[in-house]
Residue frames relative to the residue before (quaternion, step in Angstrom):
aa qw qx qy qz dx dy dz
M 1.0000 0.0000 0.0000 0.0000 0.00 0.00 0.00
R 0.1424 -0.7872 0.5959 0.0705 3.55 -1.01 0.85
L 0.0577 -0.8095 0.5839 -0.0187 3.55 -0.81 1.05
S 0.3828 -0.6706 0.5795 0.2605 3.54 -1.12 0.70
P 0.6903 -0.4858 0.3123 0.4358 3.64 -1.14 0.39
R 0.6876 0.4808 -0.3209 0.4393 3.62 0.84 -0.83
E 0.6377 0.5215 -0.3326 0.4591 3.60 1.18 -0.46
L 0.5034 0.6608 -0.4211 0.3642 3.59 1.24 -0.20
V 0.4990 0.6357 -0.4322 0.4002 3.60 1.22 -0.31
L 0.6418 0.5164 -0.3196 0.4682 3.58 0.99 -0.82
L 0.6404 0.5309 -0.3181 0.4547 3.56 1.02 -0.82
V 0.6537 0.5096 -0.3107 0.4652 3.58 0.90 -0.94
N 0.6647 0.5078 -0.3086 0.4528 3.60 0.91 -0.88
A 0.6577 0.5051 -0.3111 0.4643 3.58 1.08 -0.68
V 0.7077 0.4807 -0.2568 0.4497 3.57 1.02 -0.85
A 0.8374 0.0459 0.0504 0.5423 3.58 0.82 -0.95
R 0.2165 -0.7513 0.6067 0.1433 3.51 -1.29 0.50
K 0.7921 0.2941 -0.1442 0.5150 3.58 1.01 -0.75
E 0.8248 0.0000 0.0621 0.5620 3.57 0.80 -0.99
L 0.1305 -0.7907 0.5972 0.0331 3.54 -0.93 1.00
T 0.1356 -0.7793 0.6084 0.0648 3.57 -0.89 0.97
V 0.2077 -0.7458 0.6223 0.1157 3.55 -1.00 0.92
Y 0.0759 -0.8317 0.5452 -0.0718 3.53 -0.51 1.31
I 0.2984 -0.7246 0.5902 0.1938 3.59 -1.05 0.79
P 0.3061 -0.8320 0.4205 0.1933 3.60 0.01 1.26
H 0.7003 0.4784 -0.2936 0.4410 3.61 0.88 -0.85
L 0.7085 0.3851 -0.2568 0.5326 3.59 1.25 -0.30
R 0.3184 -0.7804 0.4785 0.2463 3.55 1.36 -0.07
A 0.5186 0.6287 -0.3976 0.4216 3.55 0.89 0.99
E 0.3883 -0.6784 0.5717 0.2491 3.55 -1.06 0.81
A 0.2093 -0.7937 0.5621 0.1008 3.56 -0.97 0.88
L 0.8105 0.0028 0.0586 0.5828 3.58 0.89 -0.97
E 0.0892 -0.7570 0.6424 0.0796 3.52 -1.31 0.45
V 0.1081 -0.8105 0.5756 0.0140 3.57 -0.74 1.09
D 0.2709 -0.7199 0.6197 0.1559 3.55 -0.91 1.01
L 0.2750 -0.8181 0.4848 0.1413 3.58 -0.28 1.24
A 0.5855 0.5537 -0.3808 0.4534 3.60 1.26 -0.08
S 0.7985 0.2452 -0.1129 0.5381 3.58 0.85 -1.00
W 0.3297 -0.7532 0.4779 0.3094 3.58 1.35 -0.37
G 0.2692 0.7274 -0.5608 0.2896 3.50 1.01 0.88
L 0.1770 -0.7935 0.5787 0.0636 3.57 -1.06 0.78
R 0.1056 -0.7741 0.6229 0.0402 3.53 -0.93 0.98
V 0.1785 -0.7825 0.5926 0.0682 3.57 -0.82 1.07
F 0.2706 -0.7795 0.5458 0.1459 3.59 -0.65 1.11
E 0.0310 -0.8530 0.5207 -0.0175 3.54 0.63 1.17
E 0.6667 0.5118 -0.3188 0.4380 3.60 0.88 -0.88
Q 0.6540 0.5185 -0.3228 0.4464 3.59 0.92 -0.85
V 0.6767 0.4647 -0.2903 0.4918 3.58 0.94 -0.86
G 0.6293 0.5529 -0.3283 0.4364 3.58 1.05 -0.77
M 0.6096 0.5491 -0.3514 0.4509 3.60 1.08 -0.66
L 0.6290 0.5270 -0.3344 0.4635 3.58 1.08 -0.67
D 0.5912 0.5643 -0.3630 0.4474 3.58 1.12 -0.64
G 0.6312 0.5342 -0.3327 0.4534 3.56 1.00 -0.79
A 0.6606 0.4976 -0.3027 0.4738 3.57 0.98 -0.84
L 0.6427 0.5210 -0.3252 0.4579 3.60 1.01 -0.76
R 0.6507 0.5098 -0.3240 0.4601 3.59 0.91 -0.85
A 0.6284 0.5379 -0.3349 0.4513 3.57 1.03 -0.74
L 0.6827 0.4603 -0.2754 0.4961 3.59 1.19 -0.55
G 0.5809 -0.6127 0.3579 0.3989 3.58 1.30 -0.02
H 0.3250 0.7677 -0.4964 0.2421 3.60 1.21 0.36
E 0.1501 -0.8124 0.5612 0.0496 3.58 -0.91 0.97
G 0.5042 0.6625 -0.4225 0.3583 3.60 1.22 0.07
P 0.7468 -0.3712 0.2790 0.4762 3.58 -1.28 -0.12
R 0.5269 -0.6132 0.4825 0.3372 3.56 -1.14 0.63
L 0.5443 -0.6399 0.4369 0.3215 3.56 -0.99 0.84
V 0.6474 0.5190 -0.3306 0.4498 3.58 0.98 -0.77
D 0.6182 0.5241 -0.3444 0.4739 3.59 1.13 -0.60
L 0.6391 0.5152 -0.3237 0.4704 3.59 1.03 -0.76
L 0.6108 0.5537 -0.3441 0.4493 3.57 1.10 -0.68
W 0.7118 0.4282 -0.2574 0.4937 3.57 0.83 -0.99
D 0.5848 0.5662 -0.3655 0.4515 3.58 1.14 -0.57
S 0.6222 0.5343 -0.3355 0.4635 3.59 1.05 -0.73
L 0.6582 0.5056 -0.3015 0.4693 3.57 1.00 -0.85
L 0.6421 0.5113 -0.3160 0.4757 3.58 1.07 -0.74
S 0.6794 0.5036 -0.2967 0.4435 3.59 0.85 -0.95
A 0.6889 0.4624 -0.2731 0.4868 3.58 1.12 -0.65
G 0.4997 -0.6771 0.4138 0.3472 3.59 1.26 -0.06
V 0.3875 0.7161 -0.4903 0.3108 3.59 1.21 0.39
I 0.7423 0.1209 -0.0935 0.6524 3.55 1.15 -0.71
L 0.2307 -0.7904 0.5610 0.0859 3.56 -1.15 0.64
P 0.6275 -0.5023 0.4101 0.4310 3.60 -1.20 0.38
R 0.5698 -0.6331 0.3990 0.3394 3.57 -1.00 0.80
N 0.7474 0.3281 -0.2118 0.5375 3.59 1.12 -0.53
V 0.1643 0.8183 -0.5330 0.1389 3.58 1.03 0.76
D 0.5665 0.5942 -0.3902 0.4168 3.60 1.16 -0.49
E 0.6208 0.5267 -0.3431 0.4685 3.60 1.12 -0.62
L 0.6248 0.5254 -0.3336 0.4714 3.57 1.07 -0.70
V 0.6474 0.5115 -0.3175 0.4673 3.58 0.94 -0.87
E 0.6414 0.5204 -0.3197 0.4643 3.59 0.98 -0.84
L 0.6442 0.5125 -0.3167 0.4713 3.59 0.98 -0.85
M 0.6462 0.5261 -0.3200 0.4508 3.58 0.92 -0.88
E 0.6782 0.4910 -0.2936 0.4613 3.57 0.91 -0.89
E 0.6345 0.5183 -0.3301 0.4689 3.59 1.05 -0.72
C 0.7153 0.4606 -0.2611 0.4560 3.58 0.86 -0.97
A 0.6130 0.5513 -0.3507 0.4442 3.58 1.21 -0.37
E 0.5611 0.5981 -0.3886 0.4200 3.59 1.25 -0.34
P 0.4737 -0.6671 0.4823 0.3131 3.63 -0.94 0.77
P 0.6317 -0.5237 0.3914 0.4166 3.63 -1.15 0.46
S 0.0900 -0.7870 0.6101 0.0204 3.55 -1.13 0.75
L 0.7024 -0.4277 0.3335 0.4609 3.58 -1.29 0.00
R 0.6769 0.4808 -0.2926 0.4745 3.58 1.02 -0.76
S 0.7931 0.1071 -0.0367 0.5985 3.57 1.09 -0.70
P 0.0637 -0.8742 0.4809 0.0222 3.60 0.41 1.24
Q 0.6096 0.5780 -0.3649 0.4014 3.62 1.14 -0.45
P 0.4539 -0.6271 0.5456 0.3211 3.61 -1.01 0.70
R 0.1940 -0.7921 0.5719 0.0886 3.58 -1.03 0.80
L 0.0779 -0.8013 0.5932 0.0008 3.54 -0.91 0.98
V 0.3371 -0.6958 0.5960 0.2168 3.54 -1.25 0.58
A 0.1692 -0.8019 0.5696 0.0620 3.58 -0.57 1.20
L 0.2728 -0.8034 0.5189 0.1043 3.56 -0.93 0.92
D 0.3355 -0.6933 0.6033 0.2070 3.52 -1.13 0.80
T 0.6858 -0.4873 0.3382 0.4217 3.57 -1.24 0.36
N 0.6860 0.5055 -0.3049 0.4253 3.60 0.89 -0.89
V 0.5734 0.5659 -0.3842 0.4510 3.59 1.21 -0.38
L 0.6358 0.4838 -0.3177 0.5106 3.58 1.17 -0.57
Y 0.6113 0.5532 -0.3500 0.4448 3.59 0.95 -0.83
N 0.7923 0.3473 -0.1499 0.4788 3.55 0.84 -1.05
A 0.4032 -0.7547 0.4540 0.2484 3.60 1.27 0.30
T 0.1603 0.8518 -0.4869 0.1082 3.56 1.12 0.74
L 0.6969 0.4727 -0.2876 0.4563 3.60 0.92 -0.84
T 0.5880 0.5367 -0.3770 0.4734 3.59 1.14 -0.46
A 0.6475 0.5005 -0.3161 0.4800 3.58 0.98 -0.82
A 0.6755 0.5008 -0.2973 0.4522 3.59 0.93 -0.90
S 0.5931 0.5932 -0.3702 0.3991 3.60 1.09 -0.61
R 0.6349 0.5287 -0.3299 0.4567 3.58 1.22 -0.40
L 0.6752 0.5072 -0.2779 0.4578 3.58 1.28 -0.26
T 0.7931 0.1274 -0.0593 0.5927 3.60 1.23 -0.28
R 0.4555 -0.6688 0.5109 0.2901 3.54 -1.22 0.47
A 0.4762 0.6844 -0.4346 0.3406 3.58 1.27 -0.20
R 0.0525 -0.7824 0.6206 0.0049 3.56 -0.97 0.92
P 0.0780 -0.8381 0.5395 0.0226 3.59 0.28 1.25
P 0.5724 -0.5563 0.4481 0.4026 3.60 -1.20 0.30
L 0.2121 -0.7788 0.5827 0.0945 3.56 -0.91 0.99
L 0.1593 -0.7732 0.6097 0.0711 3.53 -1.20 0.69
I 0.0775 -0.7826 0.6171 0.0285 3.57 -0.89 0.97
S 0.4358 -0.7044 0.5014 0.2499 3.55 -0.78 1.06
S 0.5001 -0.6337 0.4943 0.3225 3.56 -1.06 0.72
C 0.5470 0.5849 -0.4008 0.4451 3.62 1.24 -0.32
V 0.6257 0.5213 -0.3249 0.4808 3.58 1.07 -0.76
L 0.6785 0.4870 -0.2916 0.4662 3.57 0.89 -0.92
E 0.6218 0.5329 -0.3364 0.4650 3.59 1.07 -0.70
E 0.6382 0.5247 -0.3211 0.4628 3.57 0.98 -0.85
L 0.6796 0.4794 -0.2905 0.4733 3.58 0.90 -0.91
A 0.6359 0.5324 -0.3312 0.4500 3.59 1.00 -0.79
R 0.6494 0.5099 -0.3231 0.4626 3.59 0.96 -0.81
Q 0.6730 0.4879 -0.3018 0.4668 3.57 0.92 -0.86
A 0.6860 0.5097 -0.2850 0.4339 3.57 0.99 -0.84
T 0.6731 0.4695 -0.3040 0.4838 3.61 1.23 -0.27
R 0.6438 0.4662 -0.3310 0.5085 3.58 1.28 0.06
R 0.0706 -0.8020 0.5927 0.0221 3.54 -0.91 0.89
E 0.0001 0.8129 -0.5804 0.0484 3.53 0.49 1.23
P 0.6679 -0.4890 0.3566 0.4331 3.60 -1.20 0.39
G 0.4849 -0.7123 0.4364 0.2589 3.55 -0.99 0.85
S 0.7729 0.3300 -0.1747 0.5130 3.59 1.07 -0.59
S 0.3756 -0.6917 0.5676 0.2415 3.54 -0.95 0.88
S 0.6460 -0.5263 0.3743 0.4069 3.56 -1.22 0.40
T 0.6420 0.5253 -0.3361 0.4461 3.59 1.03 -0.72
L 0.6500 0.5034 -0.3275 0.4656 3.59 0.98 -0.78
L 0.6453 0.5130 -0.3231 0.4648 3.58 0.99 -0.78
K 0.6153 0.5407 -0.3442 0.4589 3.58 1.06 -0.73
L 0.6674 0.4885 -0.3048 0.4722 3.57 0.95 -0.87
C 0.6264 0.5362 -0.3383 0.4536 3.58 1.00 -0.79
K 0.6494 0.5075 -0.3117 0.4728 3.57 0.98 -0.85
A 0.6591 0.5221 -0.3066 0.4461 3.55 0.94 -0.92
R 0.7150 0.4226 -0.2482 0.4986 3.58 1.09 -0.64
G 0.5911 -0.6539 0.3298 0.3380 3.56 1.27 0.34
A 0.2610 0.7696 -0.5411 0.2162 3.59 1.08 0.61
P 0.5258 -0.6477 0.4426 0.3290 3.64 -0.90 0.84
Q 0.6006 -0.5977 0.4007 0.3486 3.57 -1.09 0.73
Q 0.6285 0.5443 -0.3392 0.4401 3.60 1.00 -0.78
L 0.6496 0.5059 -0.3077 0.4769 3.57 1.03 -0.80
L 0.6478 0.5180 -0.3173 0.4597 3.59 0.94 -0.86
Q 0.6416 0.5329 -0.3269 0.4444 3.57 0.98 -0.82
K 0.6604 0.4944 -0.3113 0.4718 3.58 0.98 -0.79
L 0.6261 0.5379 -0.3370 0.4529 3.59 1.04 -0.73
R 0.6258 0.5493 -0.3387 0.4381 3.59 1.02 -0.78
G 0.7307 0.4503 -0.2441 0.4514 3.58 1.00 -0.74
M 0.5658 0.6183 -0.3877 0.3837 3.58 1.24 -0.09
P 0.5481 -0.5913 0.4626 0.3686 3.61 -1.15 0.53
G 0.6021 -0.6171 0.3919 0.3211 3.54 -1.24 0.57
L 0.7415 -0.4310 0.2964 0.4202 3.52 -1.38 0.17
A 0.6381 0.5354 -0.3440 0.4333 3.62 0.92 -0.84
W 0.6509 0.5029 -0.3136 0.4744 3.60 0.99 -0.80
R 0.6771 0.5002 -0.3061 0.4446 3.58 0.83 -0.96
R 0.6759 0.4812 -0.2967 0.4728 3.59 0.97 -0.83
A 0.6112 0.5404 -0.3545 0.4568 3.61 1.08 -0.64
I 0.6421 0.5065 -0.3229 0.4764 3.58 0.98 -0.81
A 0.6444 0.5110 -0.3220 0.4689 3.60 0.99 -0.81
A 0.6498 0.5121 -0.3149 0.4651 3.60 1.03 -0.78
L 0.6539 0.4923 -0.3151 0.4804 3.61 1.00 -0.75
R 0.5954 0.5316 -0.3541 0.4873 3.57 1.13 -0.60
E 0.6456 0.5154 -0.3183 0.4650 3.59 0.97 -0.83
R 0.6207 0.5309 -0.3481 0.4600 3.60 0.98 -0.78
R 0.6452 0.5129 -0.3212 0.4664 3.57 0.98 -0.80
R 0.6446 0.5091 -0.3275 0.4671 3.61 0.96 -0.77
L 0.6455 0.5226 -0.3234 0.4535 3.58 0.97 -0.84
A 0.6395 0.5451 -0.3294 0.4306 3.58 1.00 -0.80
S 0.6839 0.4541 -0.2878 0.4932 3.60 1.17 -0.46
T 0.7118 0.4459 -0.2400 0.4867 3.59 1.28 -0.23
Y 0.7965 0.2123 -0.0688 0.5619 3.56 1.04 -0.86
P 0.5141 -0.5343 0.5300 0.4114 3.57 -1.29 0.18
L 0.0147 -0.8395 0.5391 -0.0660 3.59 -0.46 1.19
S 0.0523 0.7808 -0.6204 0.0521 3.56 -0.95 0.92
S 0.2695 -0.7475 0.5806 0.1776 3.55 -1.29 0.20
T 0.5655 -0.5918 0.4502 0.3568 3.55 -1.25 0.43
P 0.6432 -0.5021 0.3867 0.4297 3.63 -1.22 0.31
G 0.7454 -0.4820 0.2491 0.3873 3.56 -1.22 0.62
C 0.0971 0.7472 -0.6504 0.0964 3.54 -0.96 1.01
R 0.2226 -0.8234 0.5132 0.0956 3.59 -0.56 1.14
R 0.5430 0.6169 -0.4102 0.3952 3.59 1.23 0.06
V 0.1938 -0.7680 0.5981 0.1219 3.55 -1.22 0.50
G 0.5314 0.6120 -0.4700 0.3494 3.56 -1.25 0.42
D 0.6958 -0.5079 0.3217 0.3929 3.54 -1.28 0.42
Y 0.7163 0.4672 -0.2792 0.4367 3.59 0.72 -1.03
P 0.6280 0.5112 -0.3610 0.4626 3.65 0.91 -0.65
I 0.6261 0.5335 -0.3413 0.4548 3.59 1.02 -0.75
V 0.6790 0.4884 -0.2909 0.4646 3.57 0.85 -1.00
R 0.6682 0.4988 -0.3065 0.4591 3.59 0.88 -0.92
D 0.6276 0.5487 -0.3346 0.4395 3.56 1.02 -0.78
Y 0.6783 0.4757 -0.2917 0.4780 3.58 0.90 -0.89
A 0.6509 0.5135 -0.3208 0.4581 3.60 0.96 -0.86
S 0.6538 0.5077 -0.3098 0.4677 3.60 0.98 -0.82
F 0.6312 0.5314 -0.3286 0.4596 3.57 1.01 -0.81
A 0.6568 0.5178 -0.3147 0.4488 3.58 0.92 -0.91
R 0.6703 0.4900 -0.3030 0.4678 3.60 0.95 -0.86
A 0.6932 0.4970 -0.2854 0.4371 3.57 0.86 -0.96
R 0.7652 0.3683 -0.1940 0.4910 3.59 0.99 -0.80
G 0.4030 -0.7388 0.4629 0.2785 3.59 1.24 -0.12
C 0.5324 0.6074 -0.4153 0.4185 3.56 1.03 0.78
R 0.4508 -0.6563 0.5279 0.2956 3.54 -1.30 0.25
V 0.0756 -0.8008 0.5940 -0.0137 3.54 -0.60 1.21
T 0.0968 -0.7891 0.6057 0.0335 3.57 -0.75 1.05
L 0.3010 -0.7730 0.5380 0.1495 3.56 -0.66 1.15
V 0.1525 -0.7595 0.6275 0.0782 3.56 -0.97 0.93
T 0.1149 0.8024 -0.5693 0.1370 3.58 -0.73 1.08
H 0.3924 -0.6706 0.5696 0.2682 3.54 -1.33 0.37
D 0.6349 0.5705 -0.2875 0.4344 3.58 1.32 -0.31
R 0.3638 -0.7511 0.5085 0.2118 3.59 -0.49 1.18
G 0.6215 0.5557 -0.3443 0.4318 3.59 1.02 -0.74
L 0.6604 0.4882 -0.3018 0.4841 3.56 0.98 -0.81
G 0.6178 0.5487 -0.3408 0.4485 3.57 1.07 -0.71
T 0.6354 0.5217 -0.3215 0.4698 3.57 1.04 -0.77
A 0.6536 0.5095 -0.3092 0.4665 3.58 0.97 -0.87
A 0.6464 0.5205 -0.3205 0.4567 3.59 0.99 -0.81
S 0.6504 0.5173 -0.3155 0.4581 3.57 0.94 -0.86
A 0.6362 0.5435 -0.3298 0.4370 3.59 1.02 -0.79
L 0.7171 0.4045 -0.2417 0.5135 3.59 1.15 -0.58
G 0.5532 -0.6446 0.3774 0.3689 3.56 1.27 0.19
L 0.4737 0.6581 -0.4487 0.3757 3.58 1.22 0.39
P 0.4313 -0.6903 0.5046 0.2878 3.64 -0.66 0.99
V 0.0320 -0.8202 0.5701 -0.0348 3.56 -0.92 0.87
L 0.1452 -0.7331 0.6559 0.1058 3.53 -1.20 0.67
T 0.1424 -0.7883 0.5962 0.0534 3.56 -0.51 1.22
L 0.3141 -0.7697 0.5307 0.1653 3.56 -0.60 1.15
E 0.3771 -0.7409 0.5175 0.2025 3.55 -0.91 0.95
P 0.5888 -0.5887 0.4074 0.3752 3.60 -1.01 0.74
P 0.4928 -0.6706 0.4602 0.3093 3.60 -0.98 0.76
E 0.5522 -0.5609 0.4869 0.3786 3.52 -1.27 0.33
R 0.3384 -0.7608 0.5206 0.1889 3.56 -0.79 1.01
R 0.5277 0.5606 -0.4598 0.4425 3.49 0.45 1.29
V 0.1324 0.7799 -0.5991 0.1239 3.55 -0.84 0.96
E 0.1705 -0.8088 0.5586 0.0687 3.55 -0.98 0.86
R 0.7989 0.1831 -0.0817 0.5671 3.56 1.14 -0.61
L 0.2524 -0.7544 0.5946 0.1167 3.50 -1.27 0.57
K 0.3734 -0.6868 0.5675 0.2586 3.57 -0.95 0.83
P 0.5481 -0.6449 0.4078 0.3426 3.62 -0.79 0.93
S 0.6550 0.5378 -0.3205 0.4232 3.59 0.99 -0.80
A 0.6503 0.5358 -0.3161 0.4361 3.61 1.21 -0.43
L 0.5224 0.6869 -0.4056 0.3012 3.61 1.16 -0.45
P 0.6569 0.5049 -0.3539 0.4340 3.69 0.78 -0.78
D 0.6800 0.4666 -0.3000 0.4795 3.60 0.89 -0.86
L 0.6037 0.5516 -0.3641 0.4457 3.59 1.05 -0.65
L 0.6628 0.4862 -0.3088 0.4786 3.60 0.92 -0.83
Y 0.6188 0.5453 -0.3402 0.4517 3.58 1.03 -0.77
Y 0.7296 0.4276 -0.2561 0.4683 3.60 0.75 -1.00
M 0.5761 0.5463 -0.3879 0.4681 3.61 1.13 -0.45
A 0.6542 0.5004 -0.3119 0.4737 3.59 0.97 -0.82
V 0.6339 0.5287 -0.3284 0.4591 3.59 0.99 -0.82
N 0.7506 0.4314 -0.2316 0.4437 3.58 0.77 -1.00
F 0.7934 0.3183 -0.1589 0.4939 3.60 1.02 -0.72
M 0.5179 -0.6731 0.3823 0.3642 3.62 1.32 0.11
A 0.7851 -0.1136 0.0739 0.6043 3.59 1.04 -0.66
V 0.0206 0.7723 -0.6349 -0.0049 3.57 -1.09 0.72
D 0.3006 -0.7122 0.6044 0.1926 3.52 -1.24 0.61
V 0.1473 -0.7192 0.6629 0.1472 3.54 -1.22 0.55
R 0.0672 -0.8195 0.5683 -0.0311 3.53 -0.79 1.08
G 0.0696 0.7870 -0.6099 0.0620 3.53 -1.08 0.78
E 0.7408 -0.4313 0.2750 0.4354 3.53 -1.30 -0.02
H 0.7040 0.4609 -0.2716 0.4672 3.62 1.19 -0.38
G 0.7886 -0.2443 0.1747 0.5365 3.60 1.17 -0.28
W 0.4373 -0.6798 0.5309 0.2545 3.55 -1.26 -0.44
A 0.0384 -0.7550 0.6504 0.0737 3.52 -1.39 0.18
R 0.2333 -0.7565 0.5949 0.1390 3.57 -1.18 0.57
L 0.1982 -0.7945 0.5706 0.0632 3.55 -0.89 1.04
W 0.0817 -0.7710 0.6314 0.0173 3.54 -0.95 1.02
P 0.4053 -0.7476 0.4672 0.2420 3.62 -0.90 0.81
W 0.7886 0.2070 -0.0951 0.5712 3.60 1.23 -0.03
W 0.0277 -0.7687 0.6375 0.0443 3.54 -1.23 0.53
R 0.6193 -0.5659 0.3852 0.3844 3.54 -1.13 0.61
G 0.7768 0.3131 -0.2497 0.4860 3.55 -0.89 0.96
A 0.5169 0.6342 -0.4285 0.3834 3.59 1.22 -0.24
Q 0.1102 0.7969 -0.5855 0.1001 3.55 -0.96 0.82
G 0.8828 0.1720 -0.0784 0.4300 3.49 -1.44 0.16
E 0.8681 0.1109 -0.0385 0.4824 3.50 -0.69 -1.24
E 0.6376 0.5368 -0.3357 0.4389 3.60 0.94 -0.84
L 0.6817 0.4841 -0.2871 0.4674 3.57 0.93 -0.89
L 0.6895 0.4856 -0.2908 0.4518 3.59 0.92 -0.87
R 0.6051 0.5193 -0.3665 0.4794 3.59 1.20 -0.30
G 0.4477 -0.7099 0.4422 0.3162 3.59 1.24 -0.24
E 0.2959 0.7801 -0.5098 0.2098 3.59 1.15 0.46
L 0.2229 -0.7648 0.5950 0.1063 3.54 -1.04 0.88
D 0.4159 -0.6454 0.5755 0.2816 3.53 -1.24 0.55
V 0.0752 -0.8392 0.5379 -0.0262 3.59 -0.57 1.15
E 0.1431 -0.7345 0.6583 0.0816 3.52 -1.02 0.96
V 0.1010 -0.8178 0.5666 0.0042 3.58 -0.82 0.99
A 0.5929 -0.5394 0.4536 0.3896 3.55 -1.17 0.60
P 0.5658 -0.6625 0.3610 0.3325 3.62 -0.70 1.05
H 0.6843 0.5029 -0.3143 0.4243 3.61 0.89 -0.80
L 0.6488 0.5132 -0.3206 0.4613 3.60 1.26 -0.28
L 0.5030 0.7113 -0.4003 0.2842 3.57 1.21 -0.47
P 0.6691 0.5054 -0.3462 0.4208 3.68 0.72 -0.88
Q 0.6651 0.4977 -0.3065 0.4647 3.59 0.89 -0.91
L 0.6941 0.4883 -0.2841 0.4462 3.56 0.83 -1.01
E 0.6612 0.5068 -0.3144 0.4551 3.59 0.91 -0.85
G 0.6456 0.5229 -0.3223 0.4538 3.58 1.02 -0.76
E 0.6829 0.4741 -0.2863 0.4763 3.58 0.90 -0.91
L 0.6426 0.5264 -0.3217 0.4544 3.56 1.03 -0.78
E 0.6422 0.5183 -0.3226 0.4635 3.58 0.97 -0.83
A 0.6547 0.5111 -0.3124 0.4611 3.58 0.98 -0.85
L 0.6517 0.5173 -0.3144 0.4570 3.58 0.95 -0.87
R 0.6934 0.4741 -0.2858 0.4613 3.57 0.83 -0.93
R 0.6125 0.5393 -0.3525 0.4580 3.58 1.10 -0.61
V 0.6489 0.5018 -0.3095 0.4809 3.58 1.00 -0.82
E 0.6594 0.5087 -0.3129 0.4566 3.59 0.92 -0.90
A 0.6453 0.5168 -0.3241 0.4598 3.58 0.98 -0.80
A 0.6521 0.5159 -0.3124 0.4595 3.58 1.02 -0.80
L 0.7070 0.4378 -0.2489 0.4965 3.56 1.13 -0.70
G 0.5295 -0.6522 0.3995 0.3670 3.57 1.29 -0.05
G 0.4731 0.6828 -0.4417 0.3389 3.59 1.21 0.36
G 0.0070 0.8181 -0.5731 -0.0463 3.53 0.18 -1.29
P 0.6730 -0.5050 0.3492 0.4123 3.59 -1.24 0.38
């Protein structure tokens, strides 16, 4: 079964009524717990952090698991950059039409990590301003290169830890065949670009096949000079912000969010599950009525299916009839309204 993020609401309703647990099956670790009555959220940071210690002991050099956990919360808009108010202010300024006092058109330029973390989608919920956005063709080239590579998803050290924690052989075999984190995050970033195009006026710079921080900064600075407009770069990367300032490009560097959260907005749960699957390769959702497993990729998936953010979903057999019936009804209504997945 394949579900888009918005259809995951049906899955959650089928699995749980009171409490939902998000579990990383190959690491046998609880990651999140959601009280569906009060929408309280518990993050098992210490439990995931202990696994990081075991991975480092095995020589693991990839991202820390606890960082991926908080990154999922950031990408879903559950937590926000500490200076998100500055981003909202910038968006509102750039959404204003040129005037005698400010005759230059103003655009908000995006770094790759702003797409990874779906920052502008989160910010769109805080203001009605919809400024023109600009994406460097260097950013798109970087994402395109990553999206065409499908390296193995699991490092040898991660597989060793999974084995040590008793992950079933069938699960390990599927993990070996999955694309790596860079590919999965690139697909998520391209999905975010598609979402932005439906929400904001979105354009890109003329073709640039180079990748890296400095090509991105130079591309935006050149665009601003050539078009006579004011381009402000938004990034989570302090190093990129320094490079932009050196070239005279205005920059807003977003500050890391506070790693503390107590409540979850119901509307954020589907995206949270999506980004957890992207970052951890597989997650289980468990409740008093059953379970389901979410995978961010399946063999043969391509193009449109991936950009819709569809997940491969395994469901407890006794939940299938209810879920399939509700899903068919939802898709029939969407088709009648001209929506569709």
